[in-house]
N, C-alpha and C positions, 0 to 999 in steps of 0.2 A: 671158484671165486676167479674171474677172470683179470687181466695184467691192469687194466683200467679200472676196475670197481673199488679198489683202497681209496685211488684218488680220487674220485668221485662221492667217497662216502667222507673222506678227507671235507669236502669242498663244501657237502651237506653240511658236515657238523658244524663247518666255521659259518656259514651263511645262516643258519639256524641261533646261533649266539653260543651252542654249544662250549663248554671250556674245553680246554686240550689237558689242564690239570690232572696231576698224575699221570701221564705217561713221561716217562723220560727217557732219553738216550743214554744208553751207557758211554760212559771217555773211557779211555785209557789210556795211562802214562806210557807216551814213546820214548822215553829215555833222551841222553840231549842231542842236540842236534850237532850231526857228524860235517854240515855243509853250512858254512857263512853266506848266510842270504841278504845283508845288508846292501849289497850291490844288485841284487838280481829284478830290480824293477829298471834300472838302469841299463843295463844288459840286454832285457826281455826290449826295450826300445830299442838299444842299437841294432837288435839283431831285424827287427820289425823295419828298421830305415834302410838296412840293408837290402831287405825283401823286397821291400815298395818301390828303390833305387833300380834292382836288375828288371823289376817289371816293366818298370816307366821305358827302359833302354831296349826290354827287347818289343814291346809296342808300342811305341810312338805315337 
């Protein structure tokens, strides 16, 4: 089976209206989060802003 065959099979199954019921993705308990992510989105935005500003300074 080639690398693209599972993807193509899934597309065909969806196009044919075949249900994906009965297929389950296993889940695992990953324990308690060791990092506080409540401010992660704000931090990511600040890092992106810094990168954009640095690029603008280098390429006016």
